[in-house]
C-alpha positions as CSV (number, residue, x, y, z in Angstrom):
1,M,6.1,0.1,32.3
2,N,5.9,3.4,30.4
3,P,3.3,5.9,31.8
4,L,0.3,6.6,29.6
5,T,0.3,9.8,27.5
6,E,-2.4,12.2,28.7
7,I,-4.6,13.6,25.9
8,D,-7.9,15.5,25.7
9,T,-10.0,13.1,23.8
10,L,-10.1,9.6,22.5
11,L,-12.7,8.7,19.8
12,E,-13.4,5.0,19.3
13,A,-15.3,4.0,16.2
14,R,-16.4,1.0,14.1
15,W,-14.8,2.5,11.1
16,I,-12.3,5.4,10.4
17,I,-12.1,6.6,6.8
18,P,-9.1,8.9,6.7
19,V,-9.3,9.7,3.0
20,E,-5.5,9.6,2.9
21,P,-4.4,7.0,1.8
22,A,-7.3,6.7,-0.7
23,K,-9.8,3.9,-0.2
24,T,-8.5,3.1,3.3
25,V,-11.0,1.9,5.9
26,L,-9.7,1.2,9.4
27,N,-11.8,-1.2,11.5
28,N,-12.2,-0.7,15.2
29,H,-9.7,2.1,15.5
30,A,-9.4,5.2,17.6
31,I,-8.3,8.8,17.1
32,A,-6.3,10.4,19.8
33,I,-6.8,14.2,20.0
34,D,-4.9,16.8,22.1
35,N,-4.9,20.6,21.8
36,G,-7.1,20.3,18.7
37,I,-4.6,18.1,16.8
38,I,-4.8,14.5,15.8
39,K,-2.0,12.9,17.8
40,D,-2.5,9.3,16.6
41,I,-4.8,6.9,14.8
42,L,-4.4,3.3,16.0
43,P,-6.4,0.1,16.9
44,I,-8.6,0.6,20.0
45,S,-6.7,-2.0,22.0
46,E,-3.4,-0.2,21.4
47,A,-5.0,3.2,22.2
48,H,-5.9,2.0,25.7
49,S,-2.3,0.9,26.4
50,Q,-0.8,4.2,25.2
51,F,-3.2,7.1,26.1
52,Q,-5.0,8.4,29.2
53,A,-7.9,10.5,27.8
54,R,-9.7,13.1,29.8
55,Q,-12.7,12.2,27.7
56,T,-13.4,9.0,25.7
57,I,-16.3,8.8,23.2
58,I,-17.3,5.4,22.0
59,L,-19.1,5.2,18.7
60,N,-19.6,1.5,18.1
61,D,-21.9,1.9,15.0
62,H,-20.3,4.9,13.4
63,A,-17.9,5.9,10.7
64,L,-15.5,8.8,11.3
65,I,-14.5,10.9,8.3
66,P,-12.7,14.2,7.8
67,G,-15.1,17.1,8.2
68,L,-16.7,18.0,4.9
69,I,-15.5,21.1,3.1
70,N,-18.0,23.3,1.3
71,L,-15.8,24.9,-1.4
72,H,-18.3,27.5,-2.5
73,T,-21.2,29.2,-0.8
74,H,-22.8,32.5,0.1
75,A,-23.7,31.7,3.7
76,A,-25.8,34.7,4.6
77,M,-28.1,34.0,1.6
78,S,-29.7,31.3,3.7
79,L,-32.2,34.1,4.7
80,M,-33.3,34.1,1.0
81,R,-33.9,30.4,0.7
82,G,-36.8,29.8,-1.7
83,L,-37.3,33.6,-2.3
84,A,-37.2,33.3,-6.2
85,D,-37.2,29.7,-7.4
86,D,-37.5,28.2,-10.8
87,L,-35.9,31.1,-12.7
88,P,-32.9,31.4,-15.0
89,L,-29.7,32.8,-13.5
90,M,-29.7,36.4,-14.8
91,D,-33.5,36.9,-14.2
92,W,-33.0,35.5,-10.7
93,L,-30.1,37.8,-10.0
94,N,-31.2,41.0,-11.7
95,N,-34.9,41.0,-10.8
96,H,-35.0,39.3,-7.5
97,I,-31.7,38.7,-5.6
98,W,-29.9,41.9,-6.2
99,P,-32.9,44.1,-5.5
100,T,-33.6,42.3,-2.3
101,E,-30.0,42.6,-1.2
102,A,-30.0,46.3,-2.0
103,Q,-33.0,46.8,0.3
104,H,-32.2,44.5,3.2
105,V,-28.5,43.4,3.4
106,N,-26.6,44.9,6.3
107,T,-24.3,43.6,9.0
108,T,-27.2,42.2,11.1
109,F,-28.6,40.4,8.0
110,V,-25.2,38.8,7.3
111,T,-24.7,37.9,10.9
112,D,-28.1,36.2,11.2
113,G,-27.9,34.5,7.8
114,T,-24.4,33.2,8.4
115,L,-25.3,31.8,11.8
116,L,-28.3,30.1,10.2
117,A,-26.1,28.6,7.5
118,C,-23.5,27.5,10.0
119,A,-26.1,25.6,12.0
120,E,-27.3,23.8,8.9
121,M,-23.8,23.0,7.8
122,I,-22.7,21.7,11.2
123,K,-25.7,19.5,11.4
124,G,-24.7,18.2,7.9
125,G,-21.1,17.3,8.8
126,I,-19.5,20.4,7.2
127,T,-16.6,21.8,9.2
128,C,-15.2,24.3,6.7
129,F,-16.7,26.6,4.1
130,N,-15.5,29.0,1.5
131,D,-17.7,32.1,1.6
132,M,-18.4,35.0,-0.7
133,Y,-20.6,37.8,0.5
134,F,-21.0,41.4,1.5
135,F,-20.0,42.6,5.0
136,P,-17.4,39.7,5.5
137,E,-16.6,41.1,8.9
138,A,-20.1,39.9,10.0
139,S,-19.5,36.5,8.3
140,A,-16.2,36.1,10.2
141,E,-17.7,36.9,13.6
142,A,-20.6,34.6,13.0
143,T,-18.3,31.8,11.9
144,L,-16.2,32.1,15.0
145,K,-19.3,32.1,17.2
146,A,-20.4,28.9,15.6
147,G,-16.8,27.5,16.0
148,M,-16.4,26.5,12.3
149,R,-13.5,26.9,10.0
150,A,-13.9,29.2,7.0
151,A,-12.2,31.0,4.2
152,I,-13.8,34.4,4.2
153,G,-14.2,36.1,0.8
154,M,-12.9,39.6,0.3
155,I,-15.6,40.4,-2.2
156,V,-15.1,42.7,-5.2
157,I,-17.7,44.0,-7.7
158,D,-17.4,47.0,-10.0
159,F,-20.7,48.6,-9.0
160,P,-21.5,50.2,-5.6
161,T,-23.5,48.4,-3.0
162,V,-24.5,49.1,0.6
163,Y,-21.2,47.5,1.6
164,A,-18.7,49.5,-0.6
165,S,-18.6,52.2,-3.3
166,D,-16.0,50.9,-5.8
167,P,-13.4,48.2,-6.3
168,D,-10.8,50.1,-4.4
169,D,-13.2,50.4,-1.5
170,Y,-14.1,46.7,-1.5
171,L,-10.4,45.8,-1.6
172,A,-9.4,48.2,1.2
173,K,-12.2,46.9,3.5
174,G,-11.4,43.2,2.7
175,L,-7.7,43.6,3.3
176,A,-8.2,45.5,6.6
177,L,-10.4,42.6,7.8
178,R,-7.8,40.1,6.7
179,D,-5.1,42.1,8.6
180,Q,-7.3,42.2,11.7
181,Y,-7.6,38.4,11.9
182,H,-4.3,37.1,10.3
183,P,-3.1,34.7,11.4
184,H,-6.0,32.9,12.9
185,P,-6.5,29.1,13.7
186,L,-9.9,29.0,12.1
187,L,-10.1,31.8,9.6
188,T,-8.3,32.3,6.3
189,F,-9.1,34.8,3.5
190,C,-9.7,34.6,-0.3
191,F,-10.1,37.4,-2.8
192,A,-13.6,37.0,-4.1
193,P,-14.2,38.9,-7.4
194,H,-17.8,38.1,-8.2
195,A,-17.6,37.2,-11.9
196,P,-15.9,38.4,-15.1
197,Y,-19.1,40.2,-16.1
198,T,-19.1,42.3,-12.9
199,V,-15.4,43.0,-12.5
200,S,-13.2,45.1,-14.8
201,D,-9.7,44.4,-16.0
202,K,-8.4,47.2,-13.8
203,A,-9.9,45.6,-10.7
204,F,-8.6,42.1,-11.7
205,T,-5.1,43.6,-12.0
206,S,-5.3,45.0,-8.5
207,I,-6.6,41.7,-7.1
208,L,-3.8,39.8,-8.8
209,T,-1.2,42.1,-7.3
210,Y,-2.5,41.8,-3.8
211,A,-3.1,38.0,-4.1
212,E,0.6,37.5,-5.1
213,Q,1.8,39.7,-2.3
214,I,-0.1,37.8,0.5
215,D,-0.4,34.4,-1.3
216,A,-4.2,34.3,-1.1
217,P,-6.6,32.3,-3.3
218,I,-8.8,34.0,-5.8
219,H,-12.4,32.7,-5.7
220,I,-14.7,33.5,-8.7
221,H,-17.8,32.4,-10.6
222,I,-16.9,31.7,-14.2
223,H,-18.3,29.8,-17.2
224,E,-21.6,29.2,-15.3
225,I,-24.0,29.8,-18.2
226,E,-23.6,30.1,-22.0
227,D,-25.0,33.7,-22.0
228,E,-22.1,34.8,-19.8
229,I,-19.6,33.4,-22.4
230,N,-21.5,34.9,-25.4
231,R,-21.5,38.4,-23.7
232,S,-17.8,38.2,-23.0
233,I,-17.1,37.4,-26.7
234,E,-19.3,40.4,-27.7
235,T,-17.7,42.8,-25.2
236,N,-14.1,41.6,-25.0
237,G,-13.7,39.5,-28.1
238,I,-12.7,36.4,-26.0
239,R,-14.2,33.9,-23.7
240,P,-14.0,34.6,-19.9
241,I,-11.3,32.0,-19.2
242,E,-9.0,33.4,-21.9
243,R,-9.6,36.9,-20.5
244,L,-8.4,35.8,-17.1
245,H,-5.5,34.0,-18.7
246,Q,-4.4,37.1,-20.5
247,L,-4.7,39.1,-17.3
248,G,-2.5,36.5,-15.5
249,L,-5.1,35.2,-13.0
250,L,-5.0,31.5,-14.0
251,G,-2.7,29.7,-11.6
252,P,-2.6,27.5,-8.5
253,N,-4.4,30.1,-6.4
254,L,-7.5,30.3,-8.6
255,I,-10.7,28.6,-7.4
256,A,-13.0,28.6,-10.5
257,V,-16.6,28.1,-9.5
258,H,-19.1,26.2,-11.7
259,M,-17.0,25.8,-14.9
260,V,-19.9,24.2,-16.7
261,H,-19.2,25.2,-20.3
262,L,-15.7,24.4,-21.3
263,T,-13.8,23.5,-24.5
264,D,-11.1,20.8,-24.6
265,Y,-8.5,23.6,-24.9
266,E,-9.9,25.3,-21.7
267,I,-9.8,22.1,-19.7
268,K,-6.2,21.5,-20.7
269,L,-5.4,25.2,-19.9
270,I,-6.7,25.1,-16.4
271,H,-4.8,21.9,-15.7
272,Q,-1.6,23.4,-17.1
273,Q,-2.1,26.5,-14.9
274,G,-2.9,24.4,-11.8
275,C,-6.3,25.9,-11.1
276,S,-8.9,24.3,-8.9
277,V,-12.6,23.9,-9.7
278,A,-15.5,24.3,-7.3
279,H,-18.2,22.0,-8.6
280,C,-21.8,22.9,-7.6
281,P,-24.1,20.3,-9.1
282,S,-27.4,21.1,-7.4
283,S,-27.1,24.8,-8.2
284,N,-26.2,24.1,-11.8
285,L,-29.2,21.8,-12.2
286,K,-31.7,24.1,-10.4
287,L,-30.7,27.2,-12.5
288,A,-30.5,25.1,-15.7
289,S,-26.9,26.1,-16.1
290,G,-25.9,22.8,-17.6
291,L,-23.8,19.7,-16.7
292,A,-20.1,20.4,-15.9
293,P,-17.6,18.1,-17.7
294,I,-16.3,16.6,-14.4
295,A,-15.0,13.4,-15.9
296,S,-13.0,15.3,-18.5
297,L,-11.6,17.6,-15.9
298,L,-10.6,14.6,-13.7
299,N,-9.0,12.9,-16.6
300,Q,-6.8,15.9,-17.1
301,G,-5.8,15.8,-13.4
302,V,-7.6,19.0,-12.4
303,N,-8.2,19.4,-8.6
304,I,-12.0,19.5,-8.1
305,G,-13.7,20.3,-4.8
306,I,-17.5,20.4,-4.2
307,G,-19.7,23.3,-3.1
308,T,-23.3,23.8,-2.4
309,D,-23.6,27.4,-3.7
310,S,-26.1,29.4,-1.6
311,A,-29.3,28.2,-0.1
312,A,-31.1,30.7,-2.4
313,S,-30.0,28.7,-5.5
314,N,-29.8,25.1,-4.2
315,N,-31.8,25.3,-1.7
316,R,-29.9,23.1,0.8
317,L,-26.4,23.3,2.3
318,D,-26.1,19.6,2.1
319,M,-22.7,18.1,1.1
320,F,-24.0,14.5,1.2
321,E,-26.5,15.4,-1.5
322,E,-23.7,17.2,-3.5
323,M,-21.4,14.2,-3.2
324,R,-24.0,11.8,-4.5
325,L,-25.0,14.1,-7.4
326,T,-21.4,14.6,-8.3
327,A,-20.8,10.9,-8.7
328,L,-24.1,10.1,-10.4
329,L,-24.0,13.0,-12.9
330,A,-20.4,12.3,-13.8
331,K,-21.3,8.7,-14.7
332,A,-24.3,9.8,-16.7
333,V,-22.4,12.5,-18.7
334,S,-19.4,10.2,-19.4
335,G,-21.5,7.1,-20.1
336,Q,-19.3,5.0,-17.9
337,A,-20.5,3.5,-14.6
338,N,-17.0,3.4,-13.2
339,T,-16.4,7.1,-13.6
340,L,-15.9,8.9,-10.3
341,P,-16.2,6.1,-7.8
342,A,-17.4,6.8,-4.2
343,H,-14.0,7.2,-2.7
344,Q,-13.2,9.9,-5.2
345,A,-16.4,11.8,-4.5
346,L,-15.5,11.7,-0.8
347,E,-12.0,13.0,-1.5
348,M,-13.5,15.8,-3.6
349,A,-15.7,16.8,-0.6
350,T,-12.8,16.8,1.8
351,L,-9.2,16.8,0.8
352,N,-9.5,18.4,-2.6
353,G,-11.4,21.3,-1.1
354,A,-8.7,21.8,1.5
355,K,-6.0,21.8,-1.2
356,A,-7.9,24.4,-3.2
357,L,-8.0,26.7,-0.2
358,G,-4.4,26.2,0.7
359,L,-5.4,24.2,3.8
360,G,-4.2,20.8,2.7
361,E,-1.6,20.7,5.5
362,T,-4.2,21.6,8.1
363,T,-7.4,19.7,7.3
364,G,-9.2,17.6,4.7
365,S,-8.0,14.2,5.9
366,L,-7.6,12.3,9.2
367,T,-3.9,12.4,9.4
368,I,-1.5,12.7,12.4
369,G,-0.6,16.3,12.8
370,K,-3.6,17.8,11.2
371,A,-6.4,19.6,12.9
372,A,-9.1,17.4,14.5
373,D,-11.9,18.4,12.0
374,I,-14.0,15.3,12.2
375,T,-17.5,14.1,11.3
376,A,-19.2,11.0,12.7
377,I,-22.0,9.2,10.8
378,D,-24.3,6.8,12.6
379,F,-24.6,3.6,10.5
380,S,-27.1,2.0,12.9
381,D,-30.0,3.6,10.9
382,L,-32.3,1.1,9.3
383,N,-31.8,2.9,6.0
384,L,-28.1,2.1,6.1
385,S,-28.5,-1.7,6.7
386,P,-26.7,-3.8,5.7
387,C,-23.3,-2.2,5.0
388,Y,-20.8,-4.0,2.7
389,D,-18.7,-0.9,2.0
390,P,-18.8,2.1,4.3
391,I,-17.2,4.4,1.7
392,S,-19.9,3.5,-0.8
393,H,-22.6,4.0,1.8
394,L,-21.3,7.5,2.6
395,V,-21.9,8.6,-0.9
396,Y,-24.8,6.6,-2.2
397,A,-26.9,5.8,0.9
398,A,-26.1,8.1,3.9
399,G,-27.5,11.5,4.3
400,R,-26.9,14.5,6.6
401,E,-29.7,13.1,8.9
402,Q,-27.2,10.4,10.0
403,V,-24.5,12.9,11.1
404,S,-24.3,12.5,14.9
405,H,-21.1,14.4,16.0
406,V,-18.9,17.1,14.6
407,W,-15.6,18.4,15.8
408,V,-13.6,21.4,14.6
409,N,-10.1,21.8,15.9
410,G,-11.0,19.2,18.5
411,R,-14.0,21.2,19.8
412,I,-17.3,19.4,19.6
413,L,-19.9,21.5,17.7
414,L,-22.5,18.7,17.3
415,Q,-23.1,16.1,20.0
416,D,-25.7,13.4,19.5
417,K,-27.2,15.5,16.8
418,K,-27.6,18.6,19.0
419,L,-25.8,21.9,18.4
420,T,-23.4,22.9,21.2
421,T,-22.5,26.4,20.2
422,L,-25.7,27.7,18.6
423,D,-29.3,28.2,19.9
424,T,-31.7,26.6,17.5
425,F,-34.7,28.4,18.9
426,E,-33.0,31.8,18.5
427,L,-31.9,31.0,14.9
428,I,-35.5,30.1,13.9
429,N,-36.8,33.4,15.5
430,R,-34.2,35.5,13.6
431,A,-35.1,33.7,10.4
432,A,-38.8,34.4,11.0
433,Y,-37.9,38.1,11.6
434,W,-36.1,38.4,8.3
435,H,-38.8,36.5,6.4
436,E,-41.4,38.9,7.6
437,R,-39.3,41.9,6.6
438,I,-38.5,40.6,3.1
439,D,-41.9,39.2,2.4
440,V,-43.7,42.4,3.3
441,A,-41.3,44.3,1.0
442,K,-41.9,42.1,-2.0
């Protein structure tokens, strides 16, 4: 008789939904985890005959899915949740968000805001996020304290802020931070030029040069509102996408955020160039930016992930809500009920986001050899009874309130709905501190 293989953890669940292969649902299976890596996925009976686990967690009423990936957010802006609601984008930015940032944002603000965001994301089953904000060194430290996985944005804007003086300064600080942490098991880095209307051609050229040298993604807001496009035509004579194309930025490393207003030519162009799209349905709706042509993008084969945007423009970091909206809006816009079925929405919220970030070999699906980034959803809730199709339930019925456990790299960050790495009371106190400071200054 062969000896049992010793492992760290064995997770037993009613269902395992690995995302790869698509539409797969494994009944009464287990995930074997060792040193943060998925060693095997197999029937529970076979798992007991092959593995000796130091810890076995039995989740008889649960579905296990890959940890959700938030492909676009500004985590620290959680401290500005609800600050300036029901306003159009440019009014919101110019007259409320940017003035508040100029007065209050510093490393402590970013640390506290990112920790608050991490807590919300973990409790909602998110294991990885793609961030864009000032003082990214504070974002990185907060992320590691929380135990999450993140792509930290090396932000670039043409105008000076409390963080940096000019594009060269932004880039130098971002690259120094990346060099400090690279390589790291939980942190990767993206170039994060804010938008075509805040970044010059010269800065874009520098970003492209560095991105090609270190093979890093470029993460940018683009084609979010019609006014952005009209101003680009007035200023540059071309639409923003075409401007980036002429500068050489369109390619497999580009993560284009929002992409609401697109022509058929532009949809084909980004497919041809291999770009990814970060779709943020709640933010697009709340800022009245419009309805992104997701069905048309999918029909062209464009890789689309899902993001929440910030808590200041959403106002939730809730990927279950974003998955549901993504599927429903795509059906409404296309006029076809079979557009973007549930399994595809789940793939967009997991594997597609990982691919966009260059992490497809690391996370995004429950696959042997990948990191054990796992979310458990409790299906015993009255609101989820009965269940005919667990994948459909995940998208159309379940919510973040049913998330019970979360692991990143095999480490448990949420256990029975309780955070293990962060102090909820402390986070609430820090949020109250910043609320008082910002509210008094208004």
